[in-house]
A tleap script that builds the chain and sets N, CA, C and O, in Angstrom:
source leaprc.protein.ff14SB
mol = sequence {
  NMET GLU GLN ARG LEU ALA VAL THR ASN ASP
  ILE LEU PHE PHE ALA PHE ARG TYR ALA LEU
  GLY SER SER SER ASP ALA SER VAL LEU VAL
  ILE GLY THR ILE LYS GLU ASN ILE SER SER
  VAL LYS GLU PHE ASP LEU ARG LYS TYR ILE
  ARG GLU ILE TYR GLU CYS ARG ASN SER GLY
  ILE ILE THR ASP GLU ALA THR TRP LEU ASP
  PHE ALA ASP TYR LEU GLN ASP GLU LEU ARG
  SER ARG CGLU
}
set mol.1.N position { 81.458 105.674 -71.877 }
set mol.1.CA position { 81.261 106.586 -70.773 }
set mol.1.C position { 79.773 106.892 -70.624 }
set mol.1.O position { 79.108 107.269 -71.589 }
set mol.2.N position { 79.264 106.727 -69.417 }
set mol.2.CA position { 77.852 106.952 -69.149 }
set mol.2.C position { 77.577 108.437 -68.952 }
set mol.2.O position { 78.300 109.119 -68.226 }
set mol.3.N position { 76.534 108.933 -69.600 }
set mol.3.CA position { 76.154 110.334 -69.473 }
set mol.3.C position { 75.277 110.507 -68.241 }
set mol.3.O position { 74.341 109.737 -68.028 }
set mol.4.N position { 75.580 111.519 -67.428 }
set mol.4.CA position { 74.788 111.804 -66.242 }
set mol.4.C position { 73.675 112.770 -66.620 }
set mol.4.O position { 73.917 113.749 -67.326 }
set mol.5.N position { 72.479 112.510 -66.165 }
set mol.5.CA position { 71.326 113.350 -66.455 }
set mol.5.C position { 70.857 114.028 -65.179 }
set mol.5.O position { 70.953 113.461 -64.091 }
set mol.6.N position { 70.356 115.225 -65.320 }
set mol.6.CA position { 69.792 115.926 -64.164 }
set mol.6.C position { 68.427 115.315 -63.857 }
set mol.6.O position { 67.615 115.095 -64.755 }
set mol.7.N position { 68.195 115.049 -62.594 }
set mol.7.CA position { 66.925 114.466 -62.162 }
set mol.7.C position { 66.378 115.335 -61.039 }
set mol.7.O position { 67.091 115.638 -60.082 }
set mol.8.N position { 65.125 115.734 -61.149 }
set mol.8.CA position { 64.515 116.542 -60.099 }
set mol.8.C position { 63.887 115.643 -59.047 }
set mol.8.O position { 63.658 114.457 -59.285 }
set mol.9.N position { 63.612 116.216 -57.885 }
set mol.9.CA position { 62.928 115.455 -56.828 }
set mol.9.C position { 61.565 114.971 -57.297 }
set mol.9.O position { 61.141 113.872 -56.938 }
set mol.10.N position { 60.877 115.776 -58.094 }
set mol.10.CA position { 59.562 115.362 -58.605 }
set mol.10.C position { 59.676 114.132 -59.498 }
set mol.10.O position { 58.882 113.200 -59.377 }
set mol.11.N position { 60.654 114.126 -60.386 }
set mol.11.CA position { 60.850 112.974 -61.276 }
set mol.11.C position { 61.203 111.730 -60.467 }
set mol.11.O position { 60.710 110.639 -60.754 }
set mol.12.N position { 62.058 111.891 -59.455 }
set mol.12.CA position { 62.391 110.757 -58.587 }
set mol.12.C position { 61.139 110.206 -57.913 }
set mol.12.O position { 60.952 108.992 -57.831 }
set mol.13.N position { 60.281 111.109 -57.431 }
set mol.13.CA position { 59.082 110.635 -56.745 }
set mol.13.C position { 58.120 109.946 -57.709 }
set mol.13.O position { 57.516 108.934 -57.355 }
set mol.14.N position { 57.969 110.480 -58.922 }
set mol.14.CA position { 57.110 109.828 -59.914 }
set mol.14.C position { 57.622 108.420 -60.223 }
set mol.14.O position { 56.844 107.469 -60.294 }
set mol.15.N position { 58.930 108.301 -60.405 }
set mol.15.CA position { 59.528 106.991 -60.678 }
set mol.15.C position { 59.326 106.050 -59.487 }
set mol.15.O position { 59.029 104.868 -59.659 }
set mol.16.N position { 59.490 106.586 -58.291 }
set mol.16.CA position { 59.279 105.820 -57.065 }
set mol.16.C position { 57.853 105.266 -57.011 }
set mol.16.O position { 57.652 104.079 -56.753 }
set mol.17.N position { 56.865 106.132 -57.255 }
set mol.17.CA position { 55.464 105.690 -57.205 }
set mol.17.C position { 55.183 104.605 -58.240 }
set mol.17.O position { 54.456 103.652 -57.961 }
set mol.18.N position { 55.755 104.747 -59.429 }
set mol.18.CA position { 55.590 103.728 -60.468 }
set mol.18.C position { 56.199 102.404 -60.014 }
set mol.18.O position { 55.568 101.352 -60.116 }
set mol.19.N position { 57.420 102.467 -59.518 }
set mol.19.CA position { 58.143 101.251 -59.152 }
set mol.19.C position { 57.524 100.559 -57.948 }
set mol.19.O position { 57.551 99.331 -57.863 }
set mol.20.N position { 56.971 101.320 -57.023 }
set mol.20.CA position { 56.397 100.750 -55.807 }
set mol.20.C position { 55.276 99.769 -56.123 }
set mol.20.O position { 55.135 98.751 -55.444 }
set mol.21.N position { 54.484 100.060 -57.135 }
set mol.21.CA position { 53.370 99.180 -57.480 }
set mol.21.C position { 53.662 98.247 -58.635 }
set mol.21.O position { 52.762 97.567 -59.129 }
set mol.22.N position { 54.902 98.206 -59.068 }
set mol.22.CA position { 55.260 97.417 -60.239 }
set mol.22.C position { 56.010 96.153 -59.840 }
set mol.22.O position { 56.816 96.165 -58.910 }
set mol.23.N position { 55.742 95.078 -60.544 }
set mol.23.CA position { 56.534 93.872 -60.297 }
set mol.23.C position { 57.521 93.739 -61.458 }
set mol.23.O position { 57.326 92.965 -62.395 }
set mol.24.N position { 58.581 94.527 -61.350 }
set mol.24.CA position { 59.629 94.538 -62.368 }
set mol.24.C position { 60.951 94.897 -61.692 }
set mol.24.O position { 61.021 95.048 -60.472 }
set mol.25.N position { 61.976 95.028 -62.495 }
set mol.25.CA position { 63.275 95.429 -61.958 }
set mol.25.C position { 63.338 96.921 -61.667 }
set mol.25.O position { 64.372 97.423 -61.225 }
set mol.26.N position { 62.249 97.632 -61.908 }
set mol.26.CA position { 62.219 99.080 -61.696 }
set mol.26.C position { 62.543 99.443 -60.253 }
set mol.26.O position { 63.184 100.464 -60.004 }
set mol.27.N position { 62.112 98.626 -59.304 }
set mol.27.CA position { 62.341 98.966 -57.897 }
set mol.27.C position { 63.824 99.111 -57.587 }
set mol.27.O position { 64.224 100.063 -56.917 }
set mol.28.N position { 64.631 98.194 -58.058 }
set mol.28.CA position { 66.072 98.239 -57.790 }
set mol.28.C position { 66.696 99.468 -58.444 }
set mol.28.O position { 67.526 100.140 -57.832 }
set mol.29.N position { 66.306 99.765 -59.674 }
set mol.29.CA position { 66.857 100.921 -60.385 }
set mol.29.C position { 66.456 102.235 -59.734 }
set mol.29.O position { 67.283 103.133 -59.576 }
set mol.30.N position { 65.189 102.347 -59.356 }
set mol.30.CA position { 64.699 103.587 -58.749 }
set mol.30.C position { 65.319 103.788 -57.370 }
set mol.30.O position { 65.751 104.892 -57.039 }
set mol.31.N position { 65.365 102.746 -56.578 }
set mol.31.CA position { 65.970 102.854 -55.244 }
set mol.31.C position { 67.432 103.270 -55.374 }
set mol.31.O position { 67.900 104.128 -54.625 }
set mol.32.N position { 68.146 102.678 -56.305 }
set mol.32.CA position { 69.545 103.040 -56.518 }
set mol.32.C position { 69.709 104.495 -56.919 }
set mol.32.O position { 70.632 105.168 -56.459 }
set mol.33.N position { 68.826 104.980 -57.767 }
set mol.33.CA position { 68.900 106.374 -58.213 }
set mol.33.C position { 68.586 107.332 -57.071 }
set mol.33.O position { 69.232 108.371 -56.935 }
set mol.34.N position { 67.608 106.991 -56.257 }
set mol.34.CA position { 67.296 107.839 -55.102 }
set mol.34.C position { 68.489 107.866 -54.155 }
set mol.34.O position { 68.852 108.928 -53.650 }
set mol.35.N position { 69.098 106.723 -53.911 }
set mol.35.CA position { 70.262 106.672 -53.023 }
set mol.35.C position { 71.412 107.519 -53.578 }
set mol.35.O position { 72.104 108.197 -52.817 }
set mol.36.N position { 71.618 107.484 -54.887 }
set mol.36.CA position { 72.676 108.283 -55.505 }
set mol.36.C position { 72.435 109.779 -55.326 }
set mol.36.O position { 73.379 110.569 -55.306 }
set mol.37.N position { 71.183 110.157 -55.199 }
set mol.37.CA position { 70.805 111.567 -55.090 }
set mol.37.C position { 70.320 111.942 -53.695 }
set mol.37.O position { 69.723 113.004 -53.515 }
set mol.38.N position { 70.567 111.089 -52.710 }
set mol.38.CA position { 69.979 111.258 -51.380 }
set mol.38.C position { 70.313 112.602 -50.744 }
set mol.38.O position { 69.493 113.147 -50.005 }
set mol.39.N position { 71.481 113.141 -51.009 }
set mol.39.CA position { 71.855 114.419 -50.393 }
set mol.39.C position { 71.002 115.577 -50.903 }
set mol.39.O position { 70.936 116.626 -50.264 }
set mol.40.N position { 70.351 115.394 -52.044 }
set mol.40.CA position { 69.487 116.435 -52.608 }
set mol.40.C position { 68.022 116.254 -52.241 }
set mol.40.O position { 67.193 117.098 -52.578 }
set mol.41.N position { 67.693 115.174 -51.560 }
set mol.41.CA position { 66.300 114.903 -51.193 }
set mol.41.C position { 66.018 115.541 -49.837 }
set mol.41.O position { 66.724 115.292 -48.860 }
set mol.42.N position { 64.992 116.353 -49.794 }
set mol.42.CA position { 64.628 117.057 -48.554 }
set mol.42.C position { 64.017 116.099 -47.541 }
set mol.42.O position { 63.484 115.049 -47.901 }
set mol.43.N position { 64.103 116.479 -46.262 }
set mol.43.CA position { 63.557 115.648 -45.187 }
set mol.43.C position { 62.064 115.387 -45.388 }
set mol.43.O position { 61.583 114.280 -45.147 }
set mol.44.N position { 61.341 116.407 -45.828 }
set mol.44.CA position { 59.911 116.247 -46.096 }
set mol.44.C position { 59.676 115.119 -47.094 }
set mol.44.O position { 58.779 114.295 -46.912 }
set mol.45.N position { 60.490 115.088 -48.152 }
set mol.45.CA position { 60.340 114.058 -49.173 }
set mol.45.C position { 60.752 112.681 -48.655 }
set mol.45.O position { 60.146 111.676 -49.025 }
set mol.46.N position { 61.773 112.626 -47.805 }
set mol.46.CA position { 62.157 111.345 -47.204 }
set mol.46.C position { 60.977 110.762 -46.423 }
set mol.46.O position { 60.678 109.572 -46.527 }
set mol.47.N position { 60.320 111.607 -45.649 }
set mol.47.CA position { 59.150 111.148 -44.879 }
set mol.47.C position { 58.018 110.700 -45.803 }
set mol.47.O position { 57.300 109.745 -45.506 }
set mol.48.N position { 57.871 111.406 -46.928 }
set mol.48.CA position { 56.835 111.055 -47.895 }
set mol.48.C position { 57.114 109.674 -48.498 }
set mol.48.O position { 56.199 108.864 -48.647 }
set mol.49.N position { 58.370 109.410 -48.844 }
set mol.49.CA position { 58.727 108.089 -49.364 }
set mol.49.C position { 58.396 106.995 -48.339 }
set mol.49.O position { 57.788 105.979 -48.679 }
set mol.50.N position { 58.796 107.211 -47.102 }
set mol.50.CA position { 58.552 106.218 -46.045 }
set mol.50.C position { 57.064 105.981 -45.878 }
set mol.50.O position { 56.619 104.835 -45.809 }
set mol.51.N position { 56.291 107.060 -45.812 }
set mol.51.CA position { 54.834 106.934 -45.647 }
set mol.51.C position { 54.220 106.148 -46.803 }
set mol.51.O position { 53.383 105.272 -46.584 }
set mol.52.N position { 54.633 106.459 -48.029 }
set mol.52.CA position { 54.098 105.756 -49.205 }
set mol.52.C position { 54.405 104.260 -49.157 }
set mol.52.O position { 53.553 103.440 -49.498 }
set mol.53.N position { 55.599 103.909 -48.743 }
set mol.53.CA position { 55.976 102.485 -48.647 }
set mol.53.C position { 55.059 101.770 -47.669 }
set mol.53.O position { 54.536 100.700 -47.980 }
set mol.54.N position { 54.857 102.347 -46.492 }
set mol.54.CA position { 54.027 101.687 -45.489 }
set mol.54.C position { 52.556 101.698 -45.855 }
set mol.54.O position { 51.843 100.743 -45.546 }
set mol.55.N position { 52.083 102.749 -46.503 }
set mol.55.CA position { 50.683 102.768 -46.941 }
set mol.55.C position { 50.442 101.722 -48.017 }
set mol.55.O position { 49.412 101.048 -48.011 }
set mol.56.N position { 51.378 101.584 -48.934 }
set mol.56.CA position { 51.249 100.576 -49.987 }
set mol.56.C position { 51.278 99.176 -49.375 }
set mol.56.O position { 50.517 98.296 -49.778 }
set mol.57.N position { 52.153 98.987 -48.411 }
set mol.57.CA position { 52.255 97.691 -47.733 }
set mol.57.C position { 50.948 97.369 -46.994 }
set mol.57.O position { 50.451 96.245 -47.058 }
set mol.58.N position { 50.408 98.357 -46.303 }
set mol.58.CA position { 49.168 98.150 -45.554 }
set mol.58.C position { 47.985 97.880 -46.479 }
set mol.58.O position { 47.019 97.231 -46.075 }
set mol.59.N position { 48.051 98.371 -47.712 }
set mol.59.CA position { 46.988 98.118 -48.686 }
set mol.59.C position { 47.139 96.752 -49.344 }
set mol.59.O position { 46.245 96.291 -50.054 }
set mol.60.N position { 48.279 96.110 -49.102 }
set mol.60.CA position { 48.504 94.784 -49.661 }
set mol.60.C position { 48.926 94.785 -51.119 }
set mol.60.O position { 48.892 93.740 -51.769 }
set mol.61.N position { 49.328 95.954 -51.656 }
set mol.61.CA position { 49.692 95.999 -53.071 }
set mol.61.C position { 51.176 96.213 -53.303 }
set mol.61.O position { 51.597 96.413 -54.443 }
set mol.62.N position { 51.976 96.176 -52.249 }
set mol.62.CA position { 53.420 96.363 -52.412 }
set mol.62.C position { 54.033 95.116 -53.056 }
set mol.62.O position { 53.686 93.985 -52.716 }
set mol.63.N position { 54.946 95.353 -53.986 }
set mol.63.CA position { 55.683 94.247 -54.586 }
set mol.63.C position { 57.118 94.341 -54.084 }
set mol.63.O position { 57.557 95.415 -53.671 }
set mol.64.N position { 57.837 93.261 -54.113 }
set mol.64.CA position { 59.220 93.236 -53.605 }
set mol.64.C position { 59.268 93.811 -52.188 }
set mol.64.O position { 60.069 94.698 -51.891 }
set mol.65.N position { 58.406 93.296 -51.328 }
set mol.65.CA position { 58.222 93.873 -49.996 }
set mol.65.C position { 59.527 94.027 -49.214 }
set mol.65.O position { 59.771 95.083 -48.632 }
set mol.66.N position { 60.350 93.012 -49.193 }
set mol.66.CA position { 61.592 93.086 -48.415 }
set mol.66.C position { 62.497 94.208 -48.931 }
set mol.66.O position { 63.125 94.918 -48.145 }
set mol.67.N position { 62.558 94.360 -50.248 }
set mol.67.CA position { 63.372 95.426 -50.842 }
set mol.67.C position { 62.885 96.791 -50.401 }
set mol.67.O position { 63.686 97.653 -50.038 }
set mol.68.N position { 61.576 96.995 -50.431 }
set mol.68.CA position { 61.011 98.294 -50.063 }
set mol.68.C position { 61.129 98.559 -48.571 }
set mol.68.O position { 61.379 99.693 -48.165 }
set mol.69.N position { 60.954 97.537 -47.753 }
set mol.69.CA position { 61.087 97.745 -46.307 }
set mol.69.C position { 62.533 98.049 -45.935 }
set mol.69.O position { 62.787 98.856 -45.042 }
set mol.70.N position { 63.483 97.406 -46.616 }
set mol.70.CA position { 64.899 97.734 -46.407 }
set mol.70.C position { 65.175 99.182 -46.802 }
set mol.70.O position { 65.930 99.885 -46.130 }
set mol.71.N position { 64.560 99.616 -47.893 }
set mol.71.CA position { 64.736 101.002 -48.336 }
set mol.71.C position { 64.125 101.975 -47.336 }
set mol.71.O position { 64.700 103.030 -47.067 }
set mol.72.N position { 62.968 101.630 -46.783 }
set mol.72.CA position { 62.351 102.482 -45.750 }
set mol.72.C position { 63.286 102.607 -44.550 }
set mol.72.O position { 63.425 103.692 -43.985 }
set mol.73.N position { 63.922 101.519 -44.160 }
set mol.73.CA position { 64.906 101.564 -43.063 }
set mol.73.C position { 66.071 102.480 -43.425 }
set mol.73.O position { 66.528 103.268 -42.597 }
set mol.74.N position { 66.550 102.374 -44.661 }
set mol.74.CA position { 67.636 103.235 -45.141 }
set mol.74.C position { 67.230 104.705 -45.041 }
set mol.74.O position { 68.012 105.541 -44.587 }
set mol.75.N position { 66.005 105.016 -45.466 }
set mol.75.CA position { 65.508 106.396 -45.420 }
set mol.75.C position { 65.381 106.890 -43.981 }
set mol.75.O position { 65.700 108.043 -43.690 }
set mol.76.N position { 64.920 106.032 -43.088 }
set mol.76.CA position { 64.813 106.408 -41.675 }
set mol.76.C position { 66.191 106.669 -41.087 }
set mol.76.O position { 66.358 107.598 -40.297 }
set mol.77.N position { 67.175 105.865 -41.458 }
set mol.77.CA position { 68.561 106.104 -41.005 }
set mol.77.C position { 69.075 107.440 -41.539 }
set mol.77.O position { 69.765 108.171 -40.829 }
set mol.78.N position { 68.741 107.751 -42.775 }
set mol.78.CA position { 69.146 109.028 -43.368 }
set mol.78.C position { 68.522 110.197 -42.594 }
set mol.78.O position { 69.191 111.186 -42.296 }
set mol.79.N position { 67.243 110.064 -42.277 }
set mol.79.CA position { 66.583 111.122 -41.483 }
set mol.79.C position { 67.266 111.312 -40.134 }
set mol.79.O position { 67.513 112.441 -39.710 }
set mol.80.N position { 67.571 110.204 -39.460 }
set mol.80.CA position { 68.231 110.286 -38.154 }
set mol.80.C position { 69.600 110.941 -38.270 }
set mol.80.O position { 69.995 111.703 -37.387 }
set mol.81.N position { 70.324 110.659 -39.338 }
set mol.81.CA position { 71.663 111.216 -39.500 }
set mol.81.C position { 71.627 112.728 -39.753 }
set mol.81.O position { 72.621 113.420 -39.531 }
set mol.82.N position { 70.493 113.231 -40.213 }
set mol.82.CA position { 70.370 114.675 -40.477 }
set mol.82.C position { 69.936 115.462 -39.252 }
set mol.82.O position { 70.002 116.691 -39.244 }
set mol.83.N position { 69.494 114.763 -38.223 }
set mol.83.CA position { 69.033 115.465 -37.003 }
set mol.83.C position { 70.184 115.948 -36.168 }
set mol.83.O position { 69.973 116.553 -35.117 }
savepdb mol mol.pdb
quit
């Protein structure tokens, strides 16, 4: 049985920032964890995630680009659904 741990929005964002610039499996794990906790993520933070993805992409340092752009689309859909 897997133990569930409490995760704060700050910890999610720190993990997100690490994974965004990393070429590892971290991106899939972090994106999955954010999605599992999406109802607890504030709209401000959703916009922050989207902005970070596009800024990293524009700087040319994004890894797993398609994965992150798909996640940005997911976040934008989440924002629209909350309006």
